[in-house]
C-alpha positions, 0 to 999 in steps of 0.5 A: 753753991749753984742755985739749980732752980736759976740754972734750970731756968737759964738752960731753958733760956738757951734752948728757947733762944737757940730754937728761936734763932733756928727759925730764921738761920741754919743750926750752925750759924744759930749756935754761933750767934748764941755763943756771941750773946754768952760771951756778950752778956758775960763781959757786961755782966761781969763789969757790974757790980751785981751779985756775981751768983747770977753770972755763974748760973748763966754761964754754966747753964750755957756750958751745960746746954752746949755740952749736951748738944755737942754730945747729941751731935756725936751721937746722932750724926757721928760728927767728928770726935777729933774736931769736937773733942777739943770743944768737949774738953773746953766745956768741962774744964769751964763747967769745973772752974764755974763750979769752983766759983759757986763754992767761992773757991778762987772765984774773982781770979777765975771769974777774971780769967773767963772774962779774958777768955770771953773777949778772946772769942768774939772775933772768932764768932764774928769771923765764923759768920762772916765766913758763912755769910760772905762767901762772894766776898773773899777780901772781906773775909781774909781782912776779918780773919786778920783781925781775928788773929790779932785780937784772939792773940792779944787776949789769949797770949799777951793778956792771959799770960800777963795775968798769969805772971801777975797772979802766979803766986796766988795761983800756985799757993791757993789752986789745986793740982788738978786746977794747974793742969786744967788752966795749963791746958786751956792756955796751951789751947789758946796757944795752939789755936793762935797758931792756927789762926797764924797759919791760916792768915799766912796762907791767905796772904799767899793766896793774895800775892797769887792774885796779885801777881798776874796783874802785875806781870 
């Protein structure tokens, strides 16, 4: 079971980190940096031999904190449900998966899945930051977005698919129907976002070609 004492402490940690970053950066960039730090801490800690219960509590508190932040944004600023809805669903799935880990239900398998997903997110956070801070350097932005697409697609499509195929028997036999549905949802989200990144990069290439054409002619 989750140790609620540590979960509350980690909730405080995420809040203090976010509030501290807001003193120097705007809300969206601060939130993006917090996401990057969470992914980095998860990946580093996952590669250690230390007690994984702290990792579960650290990550659970992050997703709980971020979920409440998104919900408050929806209520206070009437943010688009269409835009934020997938993130709400993603966080609910993440919290449920970590709860299963706390009960030692397929914990090694689930934490490995999270490890793959958190790795895939690194370039999303980096690309977002570059997009917001390098608005006058379009070629840098486009280059980073290309790296983002390759990185994300490798982890969320190639690596994740390979992992599922290797562990398909364990997933089929030991996981519940609900877990199958949620895993399929996460996988579909990765495919969809990879497709969106592909389309974005096609548009970037088209824009570069349009810029080059007059120079050649």
